[in-house]
Every structure is written in C-alpha cells, then in structure tokens.
C-alpha positions as CSV (number, residue, x, y, z in Angstrom):
1,V,-16.2,29.0,7.3
2,Y,-18.1,32.0,6.5
3,F,-20.1,32.2,9.1
4,T,-18.9,32.5,11.9
5,K,-22.0,31.1,14.4
6,D,-25.5,29.8,13.0
7,P,-27.3,32.2,11.8
8,L,-30.9,31.5,11.4
9,L,-32.3,31.0,8.3
10,C,-35.0,34.7,8.8
11,E,-31.7,36.2,10.0
12,I,-29.3,36.1,6.7
13,K,-29.6,39.3,5.1
14,R,-29.4,39.7,1.2
15,K,-26.5,42.3,2.3
16,D,-24.8,39.1,3.9
17,V,-25.2,37.0,1.0
18,E,-23.3,39.3,-0.5
19,D,-20.6,39.9,1.9
20,Y,-20.5,36.1,1.1
21,R,-19.8,36.5,-2.8
22,A,-17.2,38.7,-2.3
23,W,-15.4,36.2,0.2
24,R,-15.5,33.3,-2.5
25,K,-13.4,34.9,-5.1
26,T,-10.8,35.2,-2.7
27,H,-11.6,32.0,-0.7
28,S,-11.8,28.4,-1.6
29,F,-12.3,25.4,-0.8
30,M,-9.6,23.6,-1.7
31,E,-6.1,22.8,-0.8
32,T,-5.1,24.7,-4.2
33,K,-5.6,28.1,-3.0
34,E,-6.7,29.1,-6.5
35,T,-9.3,32.0,-7.0
36,L,-12.2,31.1,-8.4
37,A,-14.5,31.3,-11.6
38,A,-16.7,33.7,-11.8
39,S,-18.9,30.7,-13.5
40,T,-18.4,28.7,-10.1
41,I,-19.3,30.9,-7.8
42,N,-22.3,31.9,-9.9
43,S,-23.4,28.7,-9.8
44,E,-22.4,28.7,-5.9
45,M,-24.8,31.2,-5.7
46,A,-27.9,29.5,-8.1
47,T,-27.5,26.6,-5.8
48,I,-28.1,28.6,-2.3
49,S,-31.3,31.2,-4.3
50,Y,-33.0,27.8,-5.3
51,F,-32.3,26.6,-1.3
52,F,-33.9,29.9,-0.1
53,N,-36.8,29.2,-2.8
54,W,-37.8,26.4,-1.3
55,C,-37.3,28.0,2.1
56,I,-40.3,30.3,0.9
57,Q,-41.9,27.5,-0.8
58,R,-42.0,26.3,2.8
59,E,-43.0,28.8,4.1
60,Y,-40.0,29.1,6.7
61,I,-38.7,32.2,5.0
62,S,-41.1,34.8,2.5
63,T,-37.9,36.4,0.7
64,N,-35.2,35.8,-1.2
65,P,-32.1,37.4,-0.1
66,A,-29.6,35.4,-2.9
67,F,-32.6,36.2,-5.7
68,K,-30.0,37.3,-9.1
69,C,-27.1,37.9,-6.0
70,K,-23.9,36.0,-9.4
71,L,-21.0,38.1,-10.8
72,K,-21.1,39.9,-14.2
73,L,-19.4,37.7,-16.2
74,S,-17.1,39.0,-19.2
75,N,-17.4,36.3,-21.4
76,Q,-15.3,37.7,-23.8
77,R,-12.2,36.1,-26.1
78,I,-11.0,38.0,-28.1
79,V,-8.6,36.5,-31.0
80,S,-6.8,37.3,-33.3
81,L,-4.8,35.5,-36.5
82,T,-2.1,36.9,-38.4
83,E,-2.0,36.7,-42.2
84,D,0.2,33.7,-41.9
85,Q,-1.7,32.2,-39.5
86,I,-5.5,32.6,-41.2
87,K,-3.0,31.0,-44.7
88,E,-2.5,28.2,-42.4
89,L,-5.3,27.5,-41.1
90,Y,-7.4,27.6,-44.4
91,D,-4.5,25.2,-45.8
92,T,-4.5,22.6,-43.1
93,A,-8.4,22.0,-43.0
94,E,-9.6,19.6,-45.3
95,G,-13.5,18.2,-46.6
96,H,-16.0,19.5,-44.1
97,M,-13.6,21.9,-41.8
98,K,-12.0,23.7,-44.5
99,T,-15.9,24.8,-45.7
100,A,-16.3,25.8,-41.9
101,V,-13.3,27.9,-41.4
102,A,-13.4,29.4,-44.4
103,L,-16.8,30.8,-43.2
104,A,-15.7,31.7,-39.7
105,V,-12.7,33.2,-40.8
106,F,-15.0,35.5,-43.4
107,T,-18.1,35.6,-42.3
108,G,-18.1,35.4,-38.4
109,M,-20.7,33.5,-38.4
110,R,-21.1,31.3,-35.1
111,R,-20.7,28.6,-35.3
112,S,-24.6,27.3,-34.3
113,E,-24.7,29.2,-37.2
114,I,-22.1,27.9,-39.6
115,L,-22.9,24.1,-38.7
116,T,-26.8,24.5,-39.6
117,L,-26.4,27.0,-42.5
118,K,-28.7,25.4,-45.2
119,W,-27.5,26.5,-49.2
120,K,-31.5,28.0,-49.5
121,H,-29.7,31.0,-47.2
122,L,-26.4,31.8,-49.5
123,D,-27.1,34.1,-52.4
124,L,-24.6,33.0,-54.4
125,E,-24.7,35.5,-57.2
126,D,-25.5,38.7,-54.7
127,G,-23.0,37.6,-52.2
128,C,-24.7,37.0,-49.3
129,V,-25.8,34.8,-46.7
130,H,-29.4,35.9,-45.4
131,L,-29.4,34.0,-41.9
132,E,-32.8,33.5,-40.7
133,G,-33.4,34.9,-36.8
134,A,-34.0,31.6,-35.4
135,L,-30.3,30.5,-36.6
136,T,-29.4,33.5,-34.8
137,K,-27.9,34.2,-31.2
138,S,-30.0,37.5,-30.9
139,K,-33.1,36.1,-32.4
140,R,-33.1,38.2,-35.3
141,P,-32.7,37.2,-39.1
142,R,-29.1,39.1,-41.0
143,D,-27.3,39.9,-44.1
144,I,-23.4,39.1,-44.2
145,P,-21.9,39.7,-47.5
146,L,-19.9,37.1,-48.9
147,T,-16.2,37.6,-50.5
148,D,-15.5,36.8,-53.2
149,G,-12.9,34.5,-52.9
150,L,-15.4,33.0,-50.8
151,R,-18.3,33.4,-53.0
152,G,-15.8,31.2,-55.0
153,L,-14.9,28.9,-53.1
154,L,-18.8,28.2,-52.5
155,K,-19.9,28.0,-55.8
156,A,-16.8,24.8,-56.4
157,K,-18.9,22.9,-53.8
158,R,-22.0,23.1,-54.0
159,G,-21.3,22.2,-58.0
160,Q,-19.0,19.3,-56.4
161,E,-22.4,18.5,-53.7
162,P,-26.0,19.7,-55.7
163,E,-28.2,17.4,-54.0
164,A,-27.2,18.6,-50.4
165,E,-29.8,20.5,-48.4
166,Y,-26.6,21.6,-45.8
167,V,-23.3,23.5,-46.8
168,V,-20.9,21.9,-44.1
169,V,-22.1,18.0,-44.8
170,F,-19.7,15.6,-44.1
171,N,-20.2,12.3,-46.0
172,G,-24.2,14.5,-47.1
173,D,-25.1,14.6,-44.1
174,P,-25.6,17.4,-41.7
175,I,-23.2,17.6,-39.3
176,V,-23.5,18.1,-35.4
177,S,-20.6,18.4,-34.0
178,I,-17.4,20.0,-35.6
179,R,-15.1,19.5,-31.3
180,T,-13.4,16.2,-32.7
181,A,-12.2,17.6,-35.7
182,W,-11.4,20.5,-34.5
183,V,-9.2,19.2,-31.9
184,N,-7.8,17.2,-34.1
185,L,-7.0,20.5,-36.3
186,R,-5.2,22.9,-34.2
187,K,-2.8,19.6,-33.5
188,K,-2.0,20.2,-36.9
189,L,-1.1,23.4,-36.9
190,S,1.9,25.5,-35.5
191,F,0.5,28.1,-32.6
192,G,-1.9,25.5,-32.2
C-alpha cells in the first residue's frame, strides 16, 4: 500500500498524487508483478481525479490535486512491411479486404477514412482522393495522390459496382468494421 497512514483529504497535495503515480509504475496490486501500462495508470488517475472533483462539488476540498496528472502516452506504432509481405498481403486479401488493403498500403489512409470513403471523394481522372475534414482525425481536409496501379484497381472496381455509394462495400452495403475480416486475413499470412 502506498500511503503509510490515512491522510485527510485536505492534506493530499499535487506532489503526493505525482509520487503515487510514479510509485504505481513499479508496483502492481496483482500477483504477477508485471509493470503496469501507462494507459492503466492513466485510467486509475482519471478515477482519482473524478473522486477529487466529487469532493470539490460537495465542498470537502477546494482544489483537485490530481487534475491533469496523467502519464504521456506513446501511441506511435511503426510497422514496416517488406515488398514481399505487401505482395502477399494484397494477393491473399479477397473482395472488400483487397480494396481496403490497397487503400491502406498505397495511400496511408486510416481505417475510419477507408471505411467512410465514398466515390464522390475520388477523382480517378486526376488520380487523387479528396478527404473532407469531417472524415479525418485532424478534422482538416487533405488530398492524397493515387498511384497508377491503385487508380486502375479503383476504376475496375467502380465498373463492377457502378451504383455503390461507398468504395469499400460488402454485398453492396457499407462496412462498419473490418476487424473479423482482418483477423481472418492475418491468419492466412506467413508473417501474420
């Protein structure tokens, strides 16, 4: 247990919360003795902050010592595939996943951008995707050039599904999630 005695609410200061946060990085309440992920500690800090806000509302204390006391998260994931892996991924993918994989690999678009991409966002003559701000994570519009190969694939797909509103569809309907299809595709890959 972190605290050796039970402090009064008004005695808990920002430094105490920061020290506790640092202590949690190396101490787990579980038998496994594994260190905790930053996201787990942040979730715990959010709960503590919520409690202090509740105390402020009831006028037990006047400030929240846990306000914005989170760890910085590194969400960066770098995945690099070899040319052979990209070829295997594309060749193994079928149907709507082939289109989704091609868009992801050759444009760098996010999953949500791919699944909400409509034909009206594509300029196949000039070879460009025009993403509206409402579709992007940053909420800013951006243009993405299409490779000649991707352009050809999309033109052929458009010819096969001239009535579809969305680019990536399954049985003519827009796709909400590709999680199951992605898991199944990965099982088929040699580098899965």
